[in-house]
Backbone bond lengths (Angstrom), bond angles and torsions (degrees), N, CA, C in turn:
res aa  C-N    CA-C-N  psi(-1)  N-CA   C-N-CA  omega(-1)  CA-C   N-CA-C  phi
1 M - - - 1.478 - - 1.540 111.81 -
2 E 1.350 116.38 -33.10 1.455 118.46 -179.49 1.510 111.15 -66.59
3 Q 1.337 117.24 -35.55 1.461 119.86 177.17 1.518 112.11 -68.03
4 F 1.342 116.96 -33.66 1.456 121.18 175.27 1.520 111.04 -66.65
5 H 1.293 120.83 -39.53 1.506 123.85 175.40 1.493 109.00 -66.49
6 R 1.269 118.64 -44.48 1.482 122.39 178.84 1.543 111.46 -57.42
7 K 1.337 114.23 -44.85 1.479 118.94 179.74 1.550 110.68 -67.19
8 T 1.310 116.49 -38.66 1.460 119.72 175.86 1.548 111.52 -59.45
9 L 1.304 115.76 -43.87 1.505 119.73 -179.96 1.506 107.84 -67.82
10 E 1.307 120.20 -39.47 1.454 119.55 -179.20 1.511 112.28 -67.17
11 N 1.323 117.40 -36.39 1.450 119.58 173.96 1.497 116.39 -65.33
12 I 1.347 115.91 -35.85 1.456 123.43 175.78 1.519 108.74 -63.07
13 E 1.316 115.18 -47.37 1.489 120.49 -178.15 1.544 109.26 -64.39
14 R 1.346 117.13 -42.66 1.450 118.55 -173.99 1.501 114.99 -81.78
15 F 1.343 114.97 -38.86 1.522 118.58 -173.96 1.512 114.07 -114.62
16 G 1.312 118.23 -5.56 1.464 120.28 -178.41 1.535 112.54 93.85
17 C 1.342 117.32 -12.31 1.486 120.48 176.85 1.513 108.50 -163.62
18 S 1.281 112.75 169.94 1.461 121.61 168.80 1.525 103.70 -124.21
19 V 1.310 116.48 145.93 1.465 123.22 177.71 1.505 111.00 -110.29
20 L 1.335 114.97 120.39 1.492 120.37 178.80 1.543 110.29 -101.97
21 H 1.296 115.01 137.88 1.451 121.97 -179.91 1.577 109.55 -117.77
22 I 1.285 113.24 128.75 1.470 118.45 177.62 1.540 105.45 -113.80
23 A 1.302 114.81 123.46 1.468 121.67 -176.33 1.505 112.53 -71.54
24 Q 1.321 113.94 156.55 1.480 120.44 174.00 1.501 110.80 -58.20
25 E 1.278 116.52 139.08 1.434 123.88 -179.90 1.527 109.01 -132.20
26 G 1.287 118.65 102.98 1.431 123.61 -176.47 1.516 108.99 61.46
27 S 1.346 115.51 -122.87 1.451 119.51 -178.99 1.514 110.35 -89.57
28 H 1.298 120.48 1.37 1.464 124.64 -178.86 1.517 108.22 -84.55
29 P 1.326 119.88 122.93 1.455 120.95 -175.64 1.537 112.21 -70.10
30 P 1.304 116.93 160.87 1.495 119.85 174.06 1.478 108.42 -71.17
31 F 1.322 115.77 154.02 1.474 119.52 173.29 1.502 109.74 -145.66
32 S 1.333 112.55 162.76 1.530 119.97 -177.69 1.500 108.49 -139.52
33 Y 1.346 116.54 146.88 1.424 118.44 -179.78 1.541 109.09 -149.82
34 S 1.305 113.31 159.62 1.507 118.72 177.87 1.531 109.95 -95.31
35 V 1.270 113.92 155.83 1.491 124.81 172.04 1.515 107.12 -132.08
36 G 1.310 117.04 125.80 1.476 120.56 174.76 1.512 117.36 107.93
37 I 1.338 117.64 -10.66 1.427 120.00 -178.20 1.552 110.42 -66.49
38 T 1.302 116.06 -39.65 1.470 116.87 179.62 1.502 111.71 -64.74
39 Q 1.336 119.26 -35.39 1.465 123.01 177.62 1.534 111.56 -70.04
40 T 1.324 116.77 -42.67 1.462 119.52 -171.73 1.548 113.94 -88.40
41 S 1.319 116.73 -27.18 1.471 120.36 -172.84 1.544 111.66 -127.68
42 N 1.299 118.96 -0.73 1.484 123.21 -179.80 1.541 109.39 53.93
43 A 1.322 115.67 41.33 1.463 121.46 176.22 1.539 109.70 -129.68
44 P 1.268 119.56 163.94 1.523 120.74 -179.98 1.532 109.53 -63.71
45 E 1.342 113.60 152.72 1.445 118.70 170.96 1.526 108.99 -69.17
46 A 1.278 117.96 166.09 1.495 124.47 179.91 1.509 111.24 -113.74
47 F 1.325 116.00 145.75 1.458 125.90 -178.38 1.503 109.98 -139.91
48 V 1.356 114.84 136.03 1.470 121.32 175.91 1.562 107.72 -137.15
49 I 1.303 116.27 135.62 1.465 116.71 179.62 1.557 107.87 -128.03
50 G 1.331 113.15 143.57 1.507 120.67 175.23 1.520 117.31 88.73
51 L 1.370 116.48 1.47 1.418 119.10 176.72 1.536 111.81 -97.69
52 K 1.349 115.89 156.56 1.487 117.10 171.56 1.461 108.09 -64.92
53 Q 1.390 115.13 152.31 1.455 122.12 -174.54 1.502 115.19 -51.19
54 E 1.319 117.37 -46.17 1.444 121.91 -174.89 1.541 108.78 -64.26
55 L 1.313 117.95 -42.67 1.500 119.01 -179.65 1.518 110.77 -71.31
56 A 1.364 116.55 -42.60 1.462 117.71 175.06 1.490 114.79 -55.50
57 H 1.349 114.82 -41.44 1.473 120.84 -179.97 1.495 108.63 -64.47
58 A 1.289 121.11 -44.48 1.502 124.50 178.29 1.530 110.64 -61.58
59 V 1.308 117.35 -40.86 1.482 119.04 179.57 1.550 108.61 -65.15
60 I 1.304 119.53 -48.07 1.420 119.86 -176.72 1.546 112.17 -70.25
61 N 1.323 117.87 -35.77 1.459 118.53 171.44 1.459 114.99 -63.90
62 G 1.343 117.61 -35.42 1.461 122.43 175.16 1.500 110.41 -64.58
63 Y 1.277 118.60 -41.92 1.489 122.25 176.83 1.537 108.74 -62.30
64 N 1.317 116.16 -47.93 1.469 119.67 179.82 1.511 111.55 -58.42
65 R 1.303 119.49 -45.48 1.441 123.16 179.74 1.544 107.83 -59.02
66 R 1.311 118.28 -45.99 1.462 120.52 -176.11 1.464 112.31 -68.21
67 V 1.396 120.36 -38.61 1.493 117.26 177.10 1.509 112.46 -72.12
68 R 1.334 116.84 -31.41 1.488 119.96 177.52 1.515 110.22 -64.82
69 A 1.361 115.65 -28.10 1.506 120.59 176.99 1.556 110.99 -85.49
70 G 1.334 116.95 -0.43 1.495 117.52 171.94 1.568 112.27 108.91
71 E 1.295 119.02 -8.77 1.470 120.02 178.45 1.496 110.89 -69.15
72 R 1.315 116.36 142.53 1.462 121.94 177.61 1.539 107.81 -121.77
73 F 1.322 113.56 143.83 1.490 121.88 -176.33 1.568 109.30 -111.06
74 T 1.316 115.73 138.36 1.465 120.34 -175.97 1.543 108.17 -113.15
75 S 1.339 115.31 134.87 1.428 117.76 178.85 1.507 110.63 -63.31
76 G 1.345 116.21 134.24 1.421 122.35 179.89 1.497 115.68 96.17
77 K 1.360 115.75 -6.07 1.465 121.65 177.72 1.522 112.58 -101.74
78 R 1.327 114.66 153.53 1.443 120.55 179.47 1.497 111.31 -102.86
79 Y 1.335 117.09 148.49 1.441 123.65 -178.66 1.505 112.21 -137.23
80 S 1.342 116.43 147.59 1.413 119.30 178.11 1.569 109.36 -105.99
81 G 1.297 115.11 173.75 1.483 119.11 175.27 1.525 114.70 95.34
82 F 1.312 117.96 4.52 1.405 121.75 179.55 1.512 112.82 -101.65
83 L 1.337 115.84 -49.01 1.459 124.08 179.27 1.514 107.99 -123.57
84 E 1.274 116.85 123.86 1.449 122.98 -177.87 1.481 112.56 -54.90
85 G 1.348 115.59 117.98 1.446 121.81 175.98 1.531 113.41 88.70
86 F 1.359 116.87 -3.81 1.488 116.85 177.87 1.526 110.66 -139.67
87 E 1.336 112.72 150.37 1.475 119.57 175.08 1.517 106.54 -86.18
88 V 1.346 114.67 163.08 1.476 119.58 166.88 1.513 106.86 -117.91
89 E 1.314 115.27 155.57 1.490 118.23 177.01 1.564 105.60 -114.30
90 A 1.293 114.18 132.83 1.477 121.85 178.84 1.538 106.39 -87.30
91 R 1.343 115.88 133.81 1.454 123.22 175.14 1.472 110.72 -136.93
92 K 1.331 117.69 130.05 1.477 121.19 179.40 1.573 106.07 -71.41
93 V 1.361 112.76 129.25 1.470 120.16 -179.50 1.569 108.59 -78.70
94 A 1.272 113.71 135.82 1.509 121.04 175.27 1.551 110.81 -66.05
95 P 1.299 117.92 128.91 1.497 121.39 179.90 1.545 112.59 -55.75
96 S 1.307 117.30 -18.28 1.506 118.56 177.06 1.500 110.94 -64.36
97 F 1.309 119.73 -18.42 1.494 122.10 177.52 1.522 113.49 -91.99
98 Y 1.291 120.82 -4.53 1.458 123.80 -171.14 1.554 109.14 -61.56
99 D 1.327 117.85 -49.47 1.477 119.67 -176.54 1.528 108.86 -58.33
100 E 1.290 119.28 -42.86 1.446 120.07 -174.68 1.567 113.37 -73.22
101 Y 1.296 116.77 -33.10 1.473 119.41 -170.60 1.567 114.98 -112.20
102 F 1.347 118.53 -27.21 1.460 119.67 -165.91 1.537 113.11 -124.57
103 G 1.339 115.36 46.85 1.487 121.77 -180.00 1.502 113.87 -54.12
104 M 1.352 115.91 -44.20 1.501 117.67 -176.63 1.529 110.76 -68.36
105 N 1.350 116.94 -34.75 1.452 118.50 174.84 1.503 112.59 -63.58
106 L 1.331 114.35 -42.25 1.468 118.89 -178.63 1.517 110.50 -61.60
107 R 1.325 117.61 -37.11 1.469 121.80 175.99 1.519 110.65 -72.94
108 F 1.313 118.80 -45.72 1.455 122.46 -178.34 1.515 113.00 -59.16
109 Y 1.396 112.97 -47.58 1.480 116.78 -179.42 1.490 114.18 -88.69
110 K 1.358 116.86 0.67 1.478 123.30 177.52 1.595 107.19 59.26
111 G 1.316 115.59 46.21 1.449 120.25 176.94 1.483 107.46 137.95
112 A 1.397 112.82 -171.22 1.488 120.17 -173.33 1.510 111.82 -96.49
113 N 1.282 115.79 33.68 1.485 119.58 -179.18 1.526 113.28 -88.08
114 F 1.324 115.42 52.34 1.453 122.34 176.48 1.498 108.02 -150.29
115 E 1.285 116.89 162.44 1.473 123.71 172.44 1.463 112.57 -111.65
116 V 1.318 117.19 155.91 1.512 120.43 177.89 1.566 104.81 -130.96
117 L 1.324 115.21 137.63 1.503 119.97 170.76 1.549 106.02 -107.73
118 Q 1.307 114.37 126.93 1.453 118.80 169.52 1.512 108.82 -84.24
119 L 1.313 117.25 128.99 1.434 123.08 176.62 1.523 107.16 -96.83
120 I 1.357 114.96 104.52 1.468 122.71 -172.75 1.474 108.46 -96.83
121 Y 1.295 115.95 142.41 1.495 122.73 -178.39 1.490 110.27 -126.27
122 P 1.314 115.86 150.72 1.559 117.79 177.41 1.544 108.81 -84.12
123 D 1.324 111.96 168.55 1.500 115.56 176.56 1.512 106.89 -74.91
124 T 1.363 114.04 178.92 1.430 120.30 -173.88 1.566 114.40 -65.52
125 K 1.300 114.35 -13.16 1.532 120.43 178.69 1.571 108.17 -95.76
126 G 1.328 117.04 -6.70 1.471 121.29 178.24 1.538 113.77 96.26
127 A 1.316 119.18 8.73 1.492 123.43 -179.80 1.524 108.53 -86.46
128 W 1.317 115.69 130.99 1.516 119.78 179.18 1.567 106.66 -83.75
129 P 1.262 118.85 162.61 1.518 121.00 -175.56 1.531 111.41 -62.94
130 W 1.246 119.50 -24.78 1.496 119.54 179.35 1.515 114.98 -89.88
131 E 1.325 116.44 -0.10 1.462 120.41 -178.83 1.526 112.39 -90.42
132 A 1.301 115.89 149.21 1.454 120.51 -178.77 1.538 111.74 -61.35
133 G 1.318 119.01 -29.13 1.438 122.14 177.64 1.478 115.48 -71.86
134 A 1.319 120.62 -10.62 1.487 122.09 -179.63 1.549 108.18 -83.46
135 S 1.310 114.37 139.32 1.478 121.08 -178.33 1.581 108.07 -70.76
136 E 1.344 115.38 156.53 1.413 119.63 177.35 1.508 111.17 -63.90
137 W 1.347 116.44 -34.94 1.477 118.21 174.21 1.511 112.91 -57.47
138 F 1.343 114.32 -47.11 1.474 119.49 -178.79 1.542 110.93 -62.14
139 K 1.305 114.58 -43.38 1.516 118.72 178.06 1.514 110.05 -59.78
140 S 1.308 119.47 -40.66 1.453 123.45 -177.00 1.572 109.30 -75.44
141 W 1.315 116.94 -29.82 1.457 119.14 -175.17 1.529 109.47 -83.26
142 Q 1.325 117.96 -18.31 1.489 121.24 177.00 1.573 109.08 -131.81
143 P 1.301 116.39 68.96 1.443 114.71 178.20 1.520 110.44 -65.06
144 V 1.326 115.91 145.20 1.416 124.48 -178.41 1.534 109.34 -92.27
145 L 1.248 118.83 113.34 1.511 121.83 -175.80 1.504 110.16 -96.25
146 A 1.276 118.79 32.04 1.470 125.45 -176.09 1.494 111.66 -64.45
147 E 1.330 112.27 149.71 1.538 121.02 179.31 1.544 105.61 -65.79
148 K 1.272 120.38 -40.03 1.467 123.17 -177.18 1.490 109.54 -124.51
149 P 1.312 118.48 154.16 1.460 119.28 -179.15 1.564 109.62 -60.40
150 V 1.278 115.41 143.74 1.462 120.07 179.59 1.545 107.52 -81.67
151 R 1.271 112.06 126.73 1.548 120.54 -179.52 1.522 107.13 -130.25
152 H 1.269 113.20 113.09 1.501 121.55 176.84 1.475 107.93 -123.30
153 P 1.358 117.92 149.02 1.434 121.32 176.64 1.504 112.22 -58.79
């Protein structure tokens, strides 16, 4: 475990963050999140759920590059350039999910004094998880951990 923590700190120093991947467990989808972005860029950490590890890593690294270059992301807004052909929507994660999903950040920041943005993506037909056109499987595979309910016209 000590080697894992050392590698995490090395990645933060070298790249501005470390990306952690949690494997699928039963019916619980895999998820990935950043550690260190708040410290190095004064921006929220990034979180993606339900994507394969390689793609999730690319999305989080893309977010990290963009915030290191000065871009800021607003909860409730959509952004392009993460997934080819699709936008993602940034949503502030409710702190009530921190214990379940962000243990390394809680240790790294010595408490819940950080924010996390979930980068939410639509299904391959363009339906968002909160839309009627999204399948129940897709909704369960990408739960929205938003602070407030998502309401779109």
